[in-house]
ZAVO-430886 format. One line per field, with one value per residue (C-alpha): residue in one letter; z, y, x. Coordinates in nm, 3 decimals, always signed. Layout:
code (A_...)
w (Z_...)
v (Y_...)
u (X_...)
This chain:
code (M_G_F_I_A_F_L_V_V_A_I_L_S_F_P_T_S_S_S_A_A_D_T_R_S_P_Q_E_L_K_T_I_I_D_L_Q_P_F_R_E_T_S_S_I_R_V_K_E_A_G_G_S_E_A_Q_V_T_L_I_N_L_N_P_H_I_N_A_W_Y_L_L_Q_V_G_E_K_G_A_G_F_S_E_A_Y_H_L_E_N_A_D_P_L_N_Q_A_I_S_L_D_Q_T_Q_P_Q_G_L_A_V_I_R_R_G_G_E_P_V_C_E_L_R_G_E_N_L_T_E_S_L_R_K_A_R_R_L_G_A_P_Y_E_S_L_C_G_G_K_L_Y_L_R_N_F_T_K_G_Y_R_T_R_I_E_A_V_T_D_F_L_R_D_K_V_P_G_G_E_E_I_I_T_Y_V_R_D_N_F_F_A_Y_L_Y_R_R_K_A_E_E_K_V_E_S_K_P_I_E_T_P_P_P_A_L_A_K_G_G_P_S_A_G_L_V_D_P_K_Q_A_N_R_T_V_T_P_I_D_L_G_I_E_I_E_N_P_A_G_Q_G_M_A_L_G_S_W_Y_A_A_K_D_N_P_G_I_F_V_S_V_I_I_P_E_G_I_A_P_E_I_F_R_S_Y_G_R_L_A_S_P_L_D_S_V_E_Q_K_G_L_V_Y_L_V_A_F_D_L_D_R_F_E_L_K_Y_S_L_G_T_V_H_P_R_V_D_W_S_E_H_L_S_D_R_M_K_E_Q_S_L_P_G_P_D_G_I_G_T_I_A_P_L_I_S_T_G_L_I_N_P_M_D_I_N_R_T_A_A_A_F_T_G_G_F_K_R_I_H_G_A_L_R_Y_G_P_L_G_L_R_N_H_G_S_H_Y_G_F_L_E_N_G_V_V_F_S_K_L_Q_P_G_L_A_T_I_Y_A_L_R_D_G_W_A_G_M_K_T_W_E_E_E_D_L_S_F_V_S_E_V_K_Y_A_R_Q_N_G_V_P_L_I_V_G_F_D_E_E_T_H_L_S_A_P_G_P_L_V_N_R_W_G_E_G_N_W_S_G_S_K_D_E_K_L_R_T_L_R_A_G_A_A_L_Q_E_S_Q_G_K_R_F_L_L_Y_A_F_F_W_S_A_T_P_S_A_M_A_R_V_F_Q_A_Y_Q_C_R_Y_A_M_L_L_D_M_N_A_L_V_H_T_Y_L_A_V_Y_K_R_Q_G_T_R_L_Y_V_Q_H_L_I_Q_G_M_A_E_V_D_M_T_V_K_G_R_Y_I_P_R_F_L_G_Y_A_D_D_R_D_F_F_Y_L_T_R_K_E_L_P)
w (+1.404_+1.666_+1.470_+1.469_+1.844_+1.895_+1.676_+1.877_+2.205_+2.056_+1.921_+2.263_+2.383_+2.120_+2.232_+2.078_+1.928_+1.942_+1.731_+1.854_+1.862_+1.617_+1.804_+1.565_+1.686_+1.560_+1.353_+1.155_+1.078_+0.742_+0.752_+0.502_+0.457_+0.282_+0.016_-0.101_-0.405_-0.440_-0.076_+0.019_+0.368_+0.559_+0.925_+1.169_+1.543_+1.750_+2.109_+2.330_+2.660_+2.931_+2.689_+2.558_+2.188_+1.962_+1.606_+1.378_+1.049_+0.778_+0.497_+0.193_+0.111_-0.256_-0.382_-0.713_-0.522_-0.232_-0.005_+0.282_+0.508_+0.807_+1.082_+1.328_+1.652_+1.800_+1.683_+1.412_+1.567_+1.897_+1.732_+1.677_+1.996_+1.817_+1.467_+1.318_+0.991_+0.830_+0.542_+0.317_+0.273_-0.065_-0.242_-0.569_-0.418_-0.104_+0.030_+0.377_+0.464_+0.752_+0.790_+0.907_+1.004_+1.379_+1.566_+1.341_+1.265_+1.018_+0.749_+0.515_+0.197_-0.071_-0.438_-0.488_-0.182_+0.088_+0.417_+0.525_+0.853_+1.073_+1.377_+1.536_+1.827_+2.108_+1.940_+1.674_+1.902_+2.147_+1.870_+1.737_+2.082_+2.161_+1.830_+1.910_+2.255_+2.107_+1.918_+1.630_+1.309_+1.151_+1.376_+1.214_+1.224_+1.082_+1.049_+0.834_+0.598_+0.747_+0.928_+1.172_+1.112_+1.442_+1.515_+1.505_+1.575_+1.274_+1.300_+1.200_+1.212_+1.458_+1.182_+1.073_+1.434_+1.458_+1.131_+1.216_+1.555_+1.389_+1.134_+1.373_+1.694_+1.632_+1.475_+1.181_+1.202_+0.826_+0.780_+1.018_+0.825_+0.496_+0.627_+0.753_+0.432_+0.198_+0.391_+0.574_+0.394_+0.049_+0.113_+0.203_-0.103_-0.332_-0.201_-0.258_-0.614_-0.678_-0.574_-0.859_-1.029_-1.104_-1.479_-1.744_-2.105_-2.209_-2.543_-2.570_-2.396_-2.257_-2.446_-2.391_-2.348_-2.071_-2.171_-2.134_-1.998_-2.080_-2.363_-2.296_-2.236_-2.535_-2.483_-2.660_-2.911_-2.791_-2.449_-2.561_-2.420_-2.086_-1.768_-1.412_-1.071_-0.863_-0.510_-0.350_-0.532_-0.288_-0.533_-0.646_-1.025_-1.280_-1.413_-1.508_-1.622_-1.280_-1.445_-1.413_-1.548_-1.899_-1.913_-2.006_-2.008_-1.798_-1.570_-1.426_-1.046_-0.926_-0.846_-0.865_-1.198_-1.358_-1.181_-1.367_-1.269_-1.474_-1.417_-1.628_-1.608_-1.778_-1.960_-2.124_-2.263_-2.642_-2.765_-2.950_-2.615_-2.504_-2.841_-2.806_-2.628_-2.525_-2.399_-2.163_-1.992_-1.858_-1.917_-1.655_-1.439_-1.389_-1.080_-1.257_-1.569_-1.379_-1.116_-1.128_-1.157_-1.034_-1.193_-1.119_-1.362_-1.282_-1.550_-1.515_-1.665_-1.347_-1.083_-0.956_-0.823_-0.494_-0.263_+0.110_+0.332_+0.619_+0.971_+0.945_+0.592_+0.362_+0.575_+0.451_+0.611_+0.442_+0.292_+0.418_+0.070_-0.097_-0.131_+0.160_-0.072_-0.179_+0.178_+0.298_+0.669_+0.756_+0.634_+0.805_+0.468_+0.091_+0.076_+0.386_+0.625_+0.849_+0.951_+0.800_+1.112_+1.158_+0.903_+1.003_+0.802_+0.915_+0.730_+0.678_+0.398_+0.471_+0.565_+0.232_+0.033_+0.264_+0.119_-0.242_-0.201_-0.412_-0.359_-0.182_-0.220_-0.058_-0.206_-0.273_-0.084_+0.258_+0.258_+0.395_+0.053_-0.150_-0.314_-0.553_-0.471_-0.817_-1.169_-1.295_-1.085_-0.771_-0.847_-0.879_-0.672_-0.344_-0.480_-0.639_-0.336_-0.443_-0.430_-0.328_-0.306_-0.136_-0.206_-0.398_-0.102_-0.169_+0.094_-0.109_-0.445_-0.758_-0.914_-1.289_-1.420_-1.174_-1.247_-1.129_-1.083_-1.051_-1.059_-1.165_-1.002_-1.284_-1.198_-1.482_-1.367_-1.544_-1.519_-1.665_-1.614_-1.454_-1.648_-1.569_-1.797_-1.602_-1.338_-1.568_-1.478_-1.116_-1.005_-1.158_-0.976_-0.686_-0.601_-0.702_-0.588_-0.731_-0.690_-0.874_-1.250_-1.502_-1.591_-1.916_-2.096_-2.412_-2.667_-3.038_-3.226_-3.532_-3.357_-3.063_-2.830_-2.506_-2.442_-2.113_-1.922_-1.991_-1.641_-1.592_-1.569_-1.401_-1.028_-0.883_-1.128_-1.109_-0.727_-0.759_-0.413_-0.340_-0.194_-0.213_-0.455_-0.698_-0.655_-0.757_-0.738_-0.452_-0.383_-0.573_-0.686_-0.965_-1.135_-1.505_-1.753_-2.045_-2.324_-2.492_-2.739_-2.636_-2.264_-2.003_-1.726_-1.418_-1.367_-1.042_-1.054_-0.778_-0.817_-0.558_-0.665_-0.958_-1.090_-1.257_-1.590_-1.518_-1.424_-1.745_-1.957_-1.793_-1.846_-2.207_-2.250_-2.142_-2.387_-2.117_-2.204_-1.881_-1.569_-1.243_-0.931_-0.611_-0.300_-0.231_+0.009_+0.210_+0.179_+0.410_+0.153_-0.149_-0.001_-0.225_-0.124_-0.312_-0.139_-0.225_-0.056_-0.029_+0.168_+0.494_+0.474_+0.351_+0.194_+0.172_-0.078_-0.111_-0.425_-0.232_+0.053_+0.293_+0.274_+0.506_+0.797_+0.796_+0.869_+1.222_+1.416_+1.718_+1.948_+1.674_+1.410_+1.100_+1.026_+0.696_+0.662_+0.539_+0.534_+0.898_+1.088_+1.047_+0.904_+0.918_+0.544_+0.249_+0.007_-0.306_-0.321_-0.590_-0.550_-0.774_-1.003_-1.038_-1.388_-1.607)
v (-1.177_-1.408_-1.412_-1.031_-1.016_-1.264_-1.050_-0.735_-0.907_-1.044_-0.703_-0.540_-0.753_-0.611_-0.343_-0.002_+0.228_+0.606_+0.861_+1.153_+1.488_+1.759_+1.989_+2.281_+2.593_+2.668_+2.956_+2.713_+2.463_+2.479_+2.463_+2.387_+2.763_+2.774_+2.531_+2.772_+2.963_+3.205_+3.297_+3.657_+3.789_+4.099_+4.206_+4.450_+4.515_+4.479_+4.565_+4.277_+4.262_+4.440_+4.690_+4.475_+4.465_+4.166_+4.134_+3.953_+3.806_+3.681_+3.454_+3.382_+3.045_+3.058_+3.374_+3.199_+2.957_+3.193_+2.914_+2.874_+3.133_+3.110_+3.370_+3.387_+3.582_+3.687_+3.806_+3.603_+3.633_+3.491_+3.219_+3.268_+3.188_+3.101_+2.985_+2.954_+2.776_+2.958_+2.841_+3.086_+2.972_+3.147_+3.176_+3.301_+3.596_+3.704_+3.756_+3.783_+4.071_+4.262_+4.608_+4.899_+5.109_+5.174_+4.958_+4.726_+4.379_+4.114_+4.180_+3.950_+4.150_+4.065_+4.128_+4.500_+4.598_+4.603_+4.425_+4.178_+4.083_+4.247_+4.118_+4.403_+4.458_+4.206_+4.067_+3.918_+3.711_+3.631_+3.506_+3.279_+3.147_+3.077_+2.888_+2.689_+2.595_+2.476_+2.222_+2.105_+2.023_+2.332_+2.621_+2.895_+3.257_+3.561_+3.375_+3.098_+3.322_+3.188_+2.867_+2.783_+2.436_+2.261_+1.959_+1.641_+1.284_+1.079_+0.737_+0.425_+0.062_-0.184_-0.346_-0.007_+0.077_-0.245_-0.192_+0.171_+0.057_-0.210_+0.029_+0.313_+0.136_-0.221_-0.313_-0.539_-0.454_-0.414_-0.776_-0.892_-0.690_-0.831_-1.188_-1.147_-0.974_-1.229_-1.534_-1.446_-1.165_-1.266_-1.609_-1.453_-1.227_-1.508_-1.725_-1.434_-1.388_-1.761_-1.772_-1.898_-1.610_-1.684_-1.657_-1.738_-1.645_-1.432_-1.416_-1.036_-0.852_-0.506_-0.207_-0.170_+0.207_+0.357_+0.688_+0.954_+0.698_+0.593_+0.367_+0.000_-0.237_-0.434_-0.787_-1.115_-1.164_-1.523_-1.391_-1.096_-1.256_-1.351_-1.193_-1.219_-1.155_-0.945_-1.047_-0.802_-0.494_-0.236_+0.036_+0.007_+0.024_+0.078_-0.273_-0.300_-0.660_-0.762_-0.989_-1.013_-0.751_-0.792_-0.789_-0.448_-0.273_+0.036_+0.069_+0.399_+0.423_+0.441_+0.797_+0.921_+1.107_+1.099_+0.782_+0.450_+0.096_-0.184_-0.528_-0.736_-1.058_-1.051_-1.380_-1.205_-0.918_-0.894_-1.111_-0.821_-0.656_-0.950_-0.966_-0.605_-0.480_-0.826_-0.698_-0.446_-0.665_-1.016_-1.307_-1.344_-1.653_-1.844_-1.646_-1.314_-1.439_-1.535_-1.261_-1.020_-0.655_-0.375_-0.028_+0.304_+0.599_+0.965_+1.211_+1.501_+1.741_+1.686_+1.646_+1.832_+1.626_+1.729_+1.588_+1.602_+1.486_+1.254_+1.356_+1.149_+1.016_+1.071_+1.205_+1.431_+1.263_+1.008_+0.691_+0.374_+0.230_+0.426_+0.341_+0.459_+0.662_+0.868_+0.978_+1.299_+1.238_+1.610_+1.663_+1.540_+1.466_+1.491_+1.846_+1.959_+1.921_+1.637_+1.770_+1.983_+2.205_+2.474_+2.371_+2.139_+1.844_+1.745_+1.416_+1.540_+1.700_+2.071_+2.232_+2.413_+2.087_+1.844_+1.883_+1.864_+1.560_+1.264_+1.014_+0.960_+0.712_+0.656_+0.796_+0.639_+0.482_+0.600_+0.783_+0.477_+0.310_+0.631_+0.641_+0.425_+0.211_+0.075_+0.207_+0.561_+0.717_+0.566_+0.723_+1.085_+1.349_+1.163_+0.854_+1.042_+1.060_+1.084_+1.447_+1.595_+1.931_+2.038_+2.372_+2.486_+2.426_+2.213_+1.944_+1.741_+1.858_+1.689_+1.475_+1.422_+1.074_+0.990_+0.920_+1.220_+1.283_+1.653_+1.920_+2.282_+2.586_+2.613_+2.263_+2.071_+1.725_+1.533_+1.256_+1.256_+1.161_+1.470_+1.643_+1.916_+2.164_+2.115_+2.348_+2.629_+2.571_+2.458_+2.789_+2.662_+2.326_+2.314_+1.943_+1.679_+1.333_+1.117_+0.741_+0.550_+0.508_+0.477_+0.169_+0.331_+0.615_+0.685_+0.592_+0.521_+0.683_+0.457_+0.119_+0.226_+0.061_+0.203_+0.162_+0.012_+0.206_+0.106_-0.039_-0.231_-0.571_-0.456_-0.506_-0.304_-0.014_+0.024_+0.004_-0.206_-0.357_-0.712_-0.985_-0.985_-1.278_-1.053_-1.214_-0.908_-1.044_-0.887_-0.674_-0.346_-0.032_+0.211_+0.524_+0.610_+0.866_+0.777_+0.999_+0.901_+1.096_+1.426_+1.354_+1.273_+1.018_+0.939_+0.562_+0.380_+0.005_-0.254_-0.590_-0.867_-1.021_-0.878_-0.784_-0.449_-0.635_-0.742_-0.385_-0.252_-0.505_-0.406_-0.035_-0.115_-0.290_+0.029_+0.236_+0.461_+0.747_+0.722_+0.503_+0.468_+0.256_+0.396_+0.176_-0.195_-0.493_-0.421_-0.292_-0.001_+0.109_+0.067_+0.216_+0.390_+0.515_+0.708_+0.926_+0.981_+1.241_+1.227_+1.522_+1.534_+1.168_+1.054_+0.711_+0.562_+0.288_+0.118_-0.024_-0.345_-0.424_-0.516_-0.159_-0.054_-0.208_+0.096_+0.333_+0.401_+0.373_+0.603_+0.589_+0.426_+0.682_+0.570_+0.791_+0.747_+0.776_+1.109_+1.268_+1.222_+1.167_+1.245_+0.972_+0.928_+0.844_+1.084_+1.066_+1.205_+1.321_+1.443_+1.731_+1.801_+2.099_+2.348_+2.264_+2.530)
u (-0.760_-0.614_-0.290_-0.279_-0.340_-0.056_+0.168_+0.087_+0.181_+0.500_+0.602_+0.582_+0.872_+1.110_+1.358_+1.305_+1.562_+1.592_+1.774_+1.979_+1.803_+1.905_+2.142_+2.109_+1.933_+1.580_+1.719_+1.934_+1.659_+1.485_+1.104_+0.834_+0.788_+1.126_+0.995_+0.724_+0.859_+0.566_+0.502_+0.429_+0.503_+0.390_+0.419_+0.259_+0.273_-0.042_-0.125_-0.230_-0.412_-0.214_-0.066_+0.219_+0.301_+0.357_+0.473_+0.229_+0.353_+0.117_+0.239_+0.025_+0.183_+0.084_-0.094_-0.176_-0.399_-0.481_-0.607_-0.361_-0.201_+0.027_+0.000_+0.290_+0.305_+0.641_+0.979_+1.149_+1.492_+1.366_+1.159_+0.787_+0.596_+0.270_+0.178_-0.171_-0.252_-0.546_-0.766_-0.945_-1.305_-1.344_-1.006_-1.156_-1.340_-1.159_-0.808_-0.657_-0.428_-0.276_-0.426_-0.210_-0.513_-0.518_-0.577_-0.384_-0.514_-0.625_-0.886_-1.074_-1.122_-1.376_-1.311_-1.356_-1.159_-1.426_-1.337_-1.606_-1.441_-1.177_-0.991_-0.798_-0.563_-0.597_-0.911_-0.685_-0.464_-0.746_-0.974_-0.700_-0.612_-0.976_-1.017_-0.704_-0.838_-1.170_-0.963_-1.187_-0.998_-1.154_-1.261_-1.465_-1.345_-1.526_-1.854_-1.706_-1.513_-1.191_-1.096_-0.822_-0.678_-0.603_-0.389_-0.597_-0.499_-0.600_-0.756_-0.565_-0.668_-0.516_-0.315_-0.175_-0.090_+0.106_+0.291_+0.376_+0.508_+0.720_+0.864_+0.938_+1.036_+1.150_+1.486_+1.413_+1.044_+1.006_+1.115_+0.840_+0.580_+0.704_+0.687_+0.330_+0.221_+0.377_+0.265_-0.057_-0.236_-0.111_-0.264_-0.601_-0.608_-0.495_-0.778_-1.018_-0.891_-0.921_-1.287_-1.498_-1.676_-2.040_-2.061_-2.318_-2.396_-2.690_-2.864_-2.878_-2.593_-2.674_-2.535_-2.160_-2.182_-2.394_-2.549_-2.283_-2.039_-1.682_-1.571_-1.632_-1.346_-1.219_-1.346_-1.268_-1.556_-1.586_-1.687_-1.900_-2.215_-2.062_-2.191_-2.063_-2.215_-1.975_-2.075_-1.828_-1.957_-2.093_-2.204_-2.565_-2.600_-2.873_-2.935_-3.305_-3.279_-3.153_-2.899_-2.524_-2.282_-2.145_-1.765_-1.626_-1.965_-2.032_-2.334_-2.451_-2.440_-2.798_-2.913_-2.553_-2.505_-2.162_-2.045_-2.017_-1.915_-1.763_-1.609_-1.375_-1.177_-0.836_-0.901_-1.197_-0.985_-0.948_-0.655_-0.491_-0.422_-0.208_-0.032_+0.082_+0.394_+0.507_+0.843_+0.685_+0.423_+0.476_+0.237_-0.037_-0.071_-0.396_-0.498_-0.459_-0.633_-0.946_-0.951_-1.246_-1.141_-1.371_-1.363_-1.533_-1.533_-1.599_-1.706_-1.461_-1.716_-1.916_-1.645_-1.342_-1.052_-0.891_-0.625_-0.558_-0.275_-0.350_-0.264_+0.056_+0.111_+0.282_+0.564_+0.844_+1.146_+1.370_+1.230_+1.392_+1.365_+1.644_+2.012_+2.230_+2.452_+2.150_+2.078_+2.242_+2.292_+2.305_+1.947_+1.628_+1.468_+1.527_+1.389_+1.577_+1.282_+1.171_+0.830_+0.552_+0.533_+0.413_+0.148_-0.136_-0.270_-0.618_-0.681_-1.037_-1.238_-1.278_-1.613_-1.644_-1.636_-1.810_-2.162_-2.040_-1.815_-1.929_-1.643_-1.313_-1.029_-0.690_-0.370_-0.032_+0.257_+0.364_+0.696_+0.874_+0.825_+0.797_+1.140_+1.341_+1.642_+1.724_+1.763_+1.832_+1.554_+1.704_+2.041_+1.933_+1.754_+1.814_+1.638_+1.346_+1.117_+0.752_+0.636_+0.301_+0.121_-0.199_-0.368_-0.062_+0.169_+0.477_+0.522_+0.769_+0.905_+0.773_+1.046_+1.107_+1.037_+0.758_+0.391_+0.189_-0.182_-0.259_-0.527_-0.481_-0.635_-0.892_-1.018_-0.849_-0.734_-0.458_-0.202_+0.147_+0.509_+0.658_+0.936_+1.188_+1.009_+0.686_+0.829_+0.717_+0.351_+0.388_+0.233_-0.093_-0.084_-0.327_-0.298_-0.046_+0.059_+0.336_+0.352_+0.621_+0.636_+0.350_+0.148_+0.024_+0.205_+0.009_-0.253_-0.208_-0.496_-0.443_-0.427_-0.646_-0.397_-0.261_+0.111_+0.235_+0.500_+0.863_+0.914_+0.589_+0.758_+1.080_+1.042_+1.330_+1.338_+0.961_+0.945_+0.630_+0.675_+0.577_+0.796_+1.173_+1.174_+0.986_+0.644_+0.450_+0.097_-0.097_-0.407_-0.361_-0.544_-0.469_-0.597_-0.620_-0.749_-0.973_-1.105_-1.429_-1.644_-1.492_-1.531_-1.268_-1.307_-1.102_-1.094_-1.021_-0.956_-0.936_-0.757_-0.778_-0.446_-0.250_+0.092_+0.161_+0.143_-0.216_-0.304_-0.152_-0.346_-0.675_-0.609_-0.513_-0.846_-1.023_-0.812_-0.668_-0.433_-0.235_-0.242_-0.052_-0.041_-0.193_-0.161_-0.175_-0.174_-0.492_-0.849_-0.762_-0.500_-0.729_-1.046_-1.301_-1.645_-1.912_-2.170_-2.533_-2.750_-3.126_-3.254_-3.063_-2.956_-2.617_-2.575_-2.226_-2.146_-1.806_-1.654_-1.581_-1.818_-1.537_-1.405_-1.688_-1.496_-1.265_-1.555_-1.681_-2.001_-2.018_-2.322_-2.522_-2.425_-2.238_-1.936_-1.747_-1.371_-1.228_-1.574_-1.670_-1.348_-0.979_-0.758_-0.383_-0.363_-0.366_-0.658_-0.823_-1.182_-1.418_-1.659_-1.955_-1.923_-2.204_-2.325_-2.491)
């Protein structure tokens, strides 16, 4: 950490740069509201304290999802003086509407037409202003039937604060970050990946398939009796024998139904995997071959996948990664907006989900790297910036050709390469996040082999990041879908030091139907935690023990990321379904 402290001091001596302010009037500026194709708008006039009148406008940002509303106070022509981002606590059973009945106001209406809460006249604006002044990320209205989302400053680590400062304020700052990453952190993660894995044979390997779990990884028969001891693993597993973990086998997370853990070493993968698709995946070096890979699987019959923006990332302005000719200088971003205002991103799991949340993990690239410079994708749609939606609200449009993880309003979670014709069902999409191009694009039912994506070993066209001399091996995480015995599983994999080719081979070994890169280069970017509740106590377990350093302890109380405090990074989380 002494090196980081030195770097911080050195950075402060760099001159900063500033950009000219947009001189267009507010009426000419496009906002995120203009990106919402299904929005519904209504207006009324209400009397405020002192007898004055104000126009109140309510926008249901996506009636198909019915989760987020924006309430604006003031005249549109003069610019709205106040804006309030409201969250419906029960989108399936209640709606929010403006009521014309005197005195006019806002009503929360349950299915069947009966209002269960009404804020009328000056009580409407005063209640909202009071909730704004209280300032919590979610302030309850109408007894918890409705929440006001308030601006919150998300937490970021010291290293992230330094890198954000470099990128935003220091000319040439990205080159400094790249140098430190490729020479300092890459060295640490390479050393970690090169650590000797404790390994020994056993006479009777444990069953390869945990009860109700995913399909086991395809392992070289010569190493079928090999076990390893993953010293970094932070998730407690059911392992009655108390021995090491067999390569490719799945172990149930202890007292956490529907969650499974597995480990594998690429050199232990079945040889037929490496003989397949030789043109799409590059050979692995000795570090990758011997590096222990950690995987977690979630039974999608038991869990619902959700997604949340961080308080800052991913942004909606231009990526610095795209070609200059793809950037339209007259626009603040590829979708015509440079900020998500007047909407609020909290970087925090909402109050309705907090007690049902079973796991959380970080999302994809920040916007600065979330576009392509090379290849066909880099030459269309402003460089194909990675799109994302939360609660049916479009923050950045989904782009064809990009790997996409999504969840529909009925709870179905999927992964696919987005296509133009997918716009026909975008009204059903509740959450979506794109991040580059796929690692795995399909599964052959006859050969039982997954197919790597067409750009897995093509550095520029795949936007895999890594050093400028195309050294792609670094700390990485990815997500995948597997189908096994009529069940579907979401897989998350962590690699201490790997190329996209190594990731693809591992996901092939686990017979995944689709896979994509998430984030990389640091534990803070590849964080995953699972939660276990016993009575009123919450137990937090991390896939890799070092990930706990990102969490907080305040006055002796342990507070986990995303669940207990707002974070500046976007993330996915899984909530338990109510099973029959």
